[in-house]
C-alpha positions in Angstrom: -1.2 33.9 -54.6 2.2 33.1 -56.0 2.7 30.0 -58.2 5.7 27.7 -58.2 6.4 25.7 -61.3 7.7 22.4 -60.0 9.8 20.4 -62.5 10.8 17.0 -61.4 11.4 13.3 -62.1 9.8 10.6 -59.9 13.1 8.7 -60.1 15.1 11.5 -58.5 16.0 11.1 -54.8 16.6 14.8 -54.6 13.0 15.4 -55.7 11.8 13.1 -52.9 14.1 14.6 -50.3 12.7 18.1 -50.9 9.0 17.2 -51.5 7.8 17.5 -47.9 9.7 20.8 -47.3 8.3 22.2 -50.6 4.8 21.5 -49.4 5.5 23.1 -46.1 6.9 26.3 -47.7 4.0 26.5 -50.1 1.5 26.3 -47.3 3.4 28.8 -45.1 3.8 31.3 -48.0 0.3 30.8 -49.5 1.8 29.7 -52.8 0.4 27.2 -55.3 2.6 24.4 -56.6 2.1 23.7 -60.2 3.1 20.0 -60.5 5.0 19.4 -63.8 6.7 16.0 -64.2 9.3 16.3 -67.0 11.6 14.0 -69.0 15.1 14.7 -67.8 16.9 12.5 -70.3 16.2 15.0 -73.1 16.8 17.9 -70.7 20.2 16.6 -69.8 21.0 16.1 -73.5 20.0 19.7 -74.3 21.8 21.3 -71.4 25.0 19.3 -71.1 24.0 17.1 -68.2 24.9 13.4 -68.0 22.7 10.5 -66.8 24.0 8.9 -63.6 25.6 5.8 -65.2 27.7 8.1 -67.5 29.1 10.3 -64.7 32.6 9.9 -63.5 33.1 7.4 -60.6 34.1 10.3 -58.3 30.9 12.1 -59.0 28.8 9.0 -58.4 30.6 8.3 -55.1 30.1 11.8 -53.9 26.4 11.6 -54.8 26.0 8.8 -52.3 27.7 10.8 -49.6 25.4 13.7 -50.2 22.3 11.6 -50.2 23.3 10.2 -46.8 23.9 13.8 -45.5 20.7 15.2 -46.7 18.7 12.1 -45.6 19.9 12.8 -42.1 19.4 16.6 -42.4 15.8 16.2 -43.6 15.1 13.4 -41.3 13.8 11.1 -44.1 14.6 7.4 -43.9 15.7 7.2 -47.6 17.4 4.1 -48.8 20.6 5.1 -50.6 20.5 2.3 -53.1 16.9 1.0 -53.5 16.5 -2.2 -55.4 14.2 -0.7 -58.1 16.2 2.4 -59.0 16.1 3.5 -61.7 12.4 2.6 -62.2 10.1 2.8 -65.2 8.2 6.0 -64.3 6.0 6.3 -67.3 2.7 5.0 -65.9 3.2 6.8 -62.6 4.1 10.1 -64.3 1.0 9.9 -66.5 -1.2 9.4 -63.4 0.4 12.4 -61.6 -0.3 14.5 -64.6 -3.9 13.3 -64.8 -4.3 14.0 -61.1 -3.0 17.5 -61.5 -5.3 18.1 -64.5 -8.3 17.2 -62.2 -7.2 19.5 -59.4 -6.5 16.7 -57.0 -3.5 16.3 -54.7 -0.9 15.8 -57.3 1.9 17.0 -55.1 1.0 14.6 -52.3 0.6 11.7 -54.8 4.0 12.5 -56.4 5.6 12.6 -52.9 4.1 9.2 -52.0 5.4 7.7 -55.2 8.8 8.9 -54.2 8.3 7.2 -50.8 7.4 4.0 -52.7 10.7 4.0 -54.5 13.0 5.5 -51.9 11.7 4.3 -48.6 9.5 1.2 -49.3 11.7 -0.2 -52.2 8.7 -0.5 -54.5 8.8 -0.2 -58.3 7.2 2.8 -59.9 5.6 0.6 -62.5 4.0 -1.7 -60.0 0.2 -1.2 -60.1 -0.2 -2.1 -56.4 2.5 0.3 -55.3 1.0 3.1 -57.4 -2.5 2.4 -56.0 -1.1 2.4 -52.4 0.7 5.7 -53.0 -2.5 7.3 -54.3 -4.4 6.0 -51.3 -1.8 7.4 -48.8 -2.2 10.8 -50.6 -5.9 10.7 -50.4 -6.3 10.4 -54.2 -9.1 8.3 -55.6 -7.1 6.6 -58.4 -10.2 4.9 -59.9 -11.8 8.3 -60.4 -8.6 9.8 -61.7 -8.2 7.0 -64.3 -11.9 7.3 -65.3 -11.6 11.0 -66.0 -8.1 10.9 -67.5 -7.4 11.7 -71.1 -5.7 9.1 -73.3 -2.1 8.0 -72.7 -1.1 9.8 -75.9 -2.6 13.0 -74.5 -0.8 12.5 -71.2 2.4 11.8 -73.0 2.0 15.0 -75.0 1.5 17.0 -71.7 4.6 15.3 -70.3 6.5 16.5 -73.3 5.0 19.9 -73.0 6.3 20.1 -69.4 9.7 19.1 -70.7 9.6 21.8 -73.4 8.5 24.4 -70.8 11.3 23.4 -68.5 13.9 23.9 -71.2 12.3 27.2 -72.2 12.6 28.4 -68.6 16.2 27.4 -68.3 15.8 24.3 -66.2 18.6 21.7 -66.4 18.2 19.5 -63.4 15.6 17.9 -61.0 14.0 19.1 -59.0 13.7 22.7 -60.1 11.3 25.3 -58.7 10.6 28.3 -60.9 8.8 31.5 -59.8 6.8 33.7 -62.2 9.7 36.1 -62.3 11.7 33.4 -64.0 14.0 32.9 -61.0 15.1 29.2 -60.8 16.0 27.3 -57.7 17.7 24.0 -58.7 17.8 21.2 -56.1 16.1 20.5 -52.8 19.1 22.2 -51.1 17.9 25.5 -52.5 14.5 25.4 -50.9 15.5 27.8 -48.1 16.3 30.3 -50.8 12.9 29.7 -52.4 11.3 30.3 -49.0 13.2 33.6 -48.6 12.2 34.7 -52.1 8.5 34.0 -51.5 8.7 35.9 -48.1 10.1 38.9 -49.9 7.4 38.9 -52.5 4.5 38.5 -50.0 
Protein backbone atom coordinates (compact mmCIF):
# COMPACT_ATOMS: atom_id res chain seq x y z
CA UNK A 1 0.00 0.00 0.00
CA UNK A 2 1.44 3.35 -1.08
CA UNK A 3 1.43 6.27 1.35
CA UNK A 4 0.81 9.90 0.51
CA UNK A 5 2.25 12.53 2.84
CA UNK A 6 -0.41 15.23 2.88
CA UNK A 7 0.85 18.67 3.94
CA UNK A 8 -1.80 21.35 4.34
CA UNK A 9 -3.22 24.30 6.20
CA UNK A 10 -6.81 24.27 7.39
CA UNK A 11 -7.04 27.92 6.30
CA UNK A 12 -6.26 27.09 2.69
CA UNK A 13 -9.25 27.05 0.31
CA UNK A 14 -7.16 24.98 -2.09
CA UNK A 15 -6.71 22.36 0.63
CA UNK A 16 -10.47 22.17 1.04
CA UNK A 17 -11.22 22.15 -2.69
CA UNK A 18 -9.01 19.09 -3.13
CA UNK A 19 -9.86 17.16 0.02
CA UNK A 20 -12.77 15.12 -1.33
CA UNK A 21 -10.93 14.26 -4.54
CA UNK A 22 -7.85 13.22 -2.55
CA UNK A 23 -9.94 10.81 -0.48
CA UNK A 24 -11.47 9.37 -3.65
CA UNK A 25 -8.07 8.84 -5.27
CA UNK A 26 -6.63 7.22 -2.14
CA UNK A 27 -9.57 4.82 -1.93
CA UNK A 28 -9.40 3.92 -5.63
CA UNK A 29 -5.63 3.39 -5.61
CA UNK A 30 -5.50 1.66 -2.22
CA UNK A 31 -3.24 4.37 -0.84
CA UNK A 32 -2.89 5.61 2.73
CA UNK A 33 -3.04 9.36 3.35
CA UNK A 34 -0.67 10.47 6.10
CA UNK A 35 -2.32 13.61 7.43
CA UNK A 36 0.28 16.26 8.28
CA UNK A 37 -0.99 19.76 9.10
CA UNK A 38 1.94 22.17 8.81
CA UNK A 39 2.67 25.82 9.54
CA UNK A 40 2.87 27.55 6.19
CA UNK A 41 3.97 30.95 7.48
CA UNK A 42 7.46 29.60 8.22
CA UNK A 43 7.38 27.51 5.03
CA UNK A 44 6.68 30.62 2.94
CA UNK A 45 9.48 32.47 4.71
CA UNK A 46 11.95 29.68 4.02
CA UNK A 47 10.98 29.15 0.38
CA UNK A 48 10.31 32.65 -0.96
CA UNK A 49 6.52 32.62 -0.72
CA UNK A 50 4.37 35.51 0.44
CA UNK A 51 1.33 35.42 2.72
CA UNK A 52 -1.84 36.51 0.95
CA UNK A 53 -2.00 40.11 2.31
CA UNK A 54 1.52 40.81 1.03
CA UNK A 55 0.88 39.60 -2.52
CA UNK A 56 0.45 42.08 -5.36
CA UNK A 57 -3.14 43.19 -6.01
CA UNK A 58 -3.14 41.49 -9.41
CA UNK A 59 -2.22 38.17 -7.81
CA UNK A 60 -4.89 38.56 -5.14
CA UNK A 61 -7.52 39.34 -7.78
CA UNK A 62 -6.51 36.37 -9.90
CA UNK A 63 -6.72 34.09 -6.87
CA UNK A 64 -10.40 34.99 -6.51
CA UNK A 65 -11.03 34.20 -10.18
CA UNK A 66 -9.35 30.82 -9.83
CA UNK A 67 -11.26 30.00 -6.66
CA UNK A 68 -14.54 30.59 -8.50
CA UNK A 69 -13.39 28.45 -11.43
CA UNK A 70 -12.29 25.54 -9.28
CA UNK A 71 -15.34 25.80 -7.03
CA UNK A 72 -17.46 25.24 -10.13
CA UNK A 73 -15.14 22.57 -11.54
CA UNK A 74 -15.19 20.53 -8.33
CA UNK A 75 -18.86 21.19 -7.66
CA UNK A 76 -18.19 22.48 -4.15
CA UNK A 77 -20.28 25.41 -2.81
CA UNK A 78 -17.26 27.27 -1.49
CA UNK A 79 -17.73 30.87 -0.35
CA UNK A 80 -15.01 32.96 -1.99
CA UNK A 81 -14.66 35.45 0.87
CA UNK A 82 -15.88 33.78 4.08
CA UNK A 83 -16.25 36.09 7.04
CA UNK A 84 -13.85 34.15 9.30
CA UNK A 85 -10.89 33.93 6.89
CA UNK A 86 -8.14 33.85 7.94
CA UNK A 87 -9.08 31.93 11.05
CA UNK A 88 -7.06 30.93 14.10
CA UNK A 89 -6.35 27.28 13.25
CA UNK A 90 -4.22 26.33 16.26
CA UNK A 91 -6.81 24.42 18.30
CA UNK A 92 -8.29 22.69 15.27
CA UNK A 93 -4.88 21.68 13.91
CA UNK A 94 -3.90 20.22 17.27
CA UNK A 95 -7.05 18.11 17.27
CA UNK A 96 -6.46 16.89 13.71
CA UNK A 97 -2.96 15.82 14.75
CA UNK A 98 -4.34 14.08 17.84
CA UNK A 99 -6.95 12.34 15.70
CA UNK A 100 -4.27 11.11 13.31
CA UNK A 101 -2.13 9.85 16.19
CA UNK A 102 -5.05 7.74 17.38
CA UNK A 103 -5.66 6.24 13.95
CA UNK A 104 -9.05 7.90 13.61
CA UNK A 105 -10.53 9.62 10.56
CA UNK A 106 -8.16 12.61 10.51
CA UNK A 107 -8.62 13.20 6.78
CA UNK A 108 -12.39 13.36 7.14
CA UNK A 109 -12.11 15.59 10.20
CA UNK A 110 -9.75 18.00 8.43
CA UNK A 111 -12.10 18.06 5.44
CA UNK A 112 -15.08 18.89 7.64
CA UNK A 113 -13.11 21.67 9.32
CA UNK A 114 -12.52 23.04 5.83
CA UNK A 115 -16.25 22.86 5.21
CA UNK A 116 -16.84 24.76 8.46
CA UNK A 117 -14.68 27.65 7.26
CA UNK A 118 -15.33 27.68 3.52
CA UNK A 119 -18.97 26.60 3.24
CA UNK A 120 -20.59 27.19 6.62
CA UNK A 121 -18.71 30.44 7.46
CA UNK A 122 -17.70 29.20 10.90
CA UNK A 123 -14.48 30.06 12.70
CA UNK A 124 -11.86 27.38 13.16
CA UNK A 125 -11.37 28.38 16.80
CA UNK A 126 -15.08 28.04 17.61
CA UNK A 127 -15.51 25.05 19.92
CA UNK A 128 -19.03 24.31 18.70
CA UNK A 129 -17.91 24.42 15.06
CA UNK A 130 -15.00 22.09 15.78
CA UNK A 131 -17.26 19.64 17.61
CA UNK A 132 -19.79 19.70 14.78
CA UNK A 133 -17.05 19.07 12.20
CA UNK A 134 -15.81 16.10 14.22
CA UNK A 135 -19.32 14.70 14.48
CA UNK A 136 -19.85 15.00 10.70
CA UNK A 137 -16.62 13.04 10.20
CA UNK A 138 -17.63 10.35 12.68
CA UNK A 139 -14.87 11.31 15.11
CA UNK A 140 -15.54 11.05 18.84
CA UNK A 141 -13.96 14.31 19.90
CA UNK A 142 -14.39 13.62 23.61
CA UNK A 143 -12.40 10.40 23.25
CA UNK A 144 -9.77 12.11 21.10
CA UNK A 145 -9.30 14.85 23.67
CA UNK A 146 -9.08 12.33 26.50
CA UNK A 147 -6.33 10.35 24.79
CA UNK A 148 -4.46 13.32 23.30
CA UNK A 149 -0.99 14.32 24.48
CA UNK A 150 -0.38 17.80 25.86
CA UNK A 151 -0.75 20.91 23.72
CA UNK A 152 3.02 21.34 23.91
CA UNK A 153 3.50 17.84 22.48
CA UNK A 154 0.95 18.48 19.73
CA UNK A 155 2.64 21.78 18.88
CA UNK A 156 5.97 19.96 18.66
CA UNK A 157 4.44 17.46 16.23
CA UNK A 158 2.97 20.34 14.20
CA UNK A 159 6.46 21.83 14.01
CA UNK A 160 7.88 18.44 13.05
CA UNK A 161 5.40 18.27 10.18
CA UNK A 162 6.58 21.71 9.10
CA UNK A 163 10.23 20.64 9.26
CA UNK A 164 9.42 17.47 7.33
CA UNK A 165 7.61 19.49 4.67
CA UNK A 166 10.63 21.75 4.20
CA UNK A 167 12.99 18.76 4.11
CA UNK A 168 10.90 17.20 1.35
CA UNK A 169 10.86 20.40 -0.72
CA UNK A 170 7.30 21.50 0.00
CA UNK A 171 6.60 25.21 -0.43
CA UNK A 172 2.82 25.53 -0.72
CA UNK A 173 -0.47 24.07 0.49
CA UNK A 174 -1.78 21.59 -0.19
CA UNK A 175 1.11 19.36 -1.20
CA UNK A 176 1.00 15.61 -1.70
CA UNK A 177 4.32 13.75 -1.53
CA UNK A 178 4.95 10.15 -2.57
CA UNK A 179 7.61 7.88 -1.02
CA UNK A 180 9.72 8.47 -4.15
CA UNK A 181 9.93 12.13 -3.17
CA UNK A 182 7.74 13.29 -6.05
CA UNK A 183 5.71 16.34 -5.01
CA UNK A 184 2.32 17.40 -6.32
CA UNK A 185 1.58 20.98 -5.27
CA UNK A 186 -2.00 22.19 -5.35
CA UNK A 187 -5.36 20.51 -5.68
CA UNK A 188 -5.16 21.14 -9.44
CA UNK A 189 -2.39 18.50 -9.59
CA UNK A 190 -4.47 15.70 -8.10
CA UNK A 191 -5.04 14.10 -11.49
CA UNK A 192 -1.27 13.82 -11.89
CA UNK A 193 -1.09 12.22 -8.45
CA UNK A 194 -3.75 9.75 -9.53
CA UNK A 195 -1.78 8.83 -12.64
CA UNK A 196 1.42 8.37 -10.65
CA UNK A 197 -0.34 6.05 -8.22
CA UNK A 198 -1.85 4.06 -11.10
CA UNK A 199 1.59 3.58 -12.65
CA UNK A 200 3.09 2.37 -9.39
CA UNK A 201 0.28 -0.11 -8.66
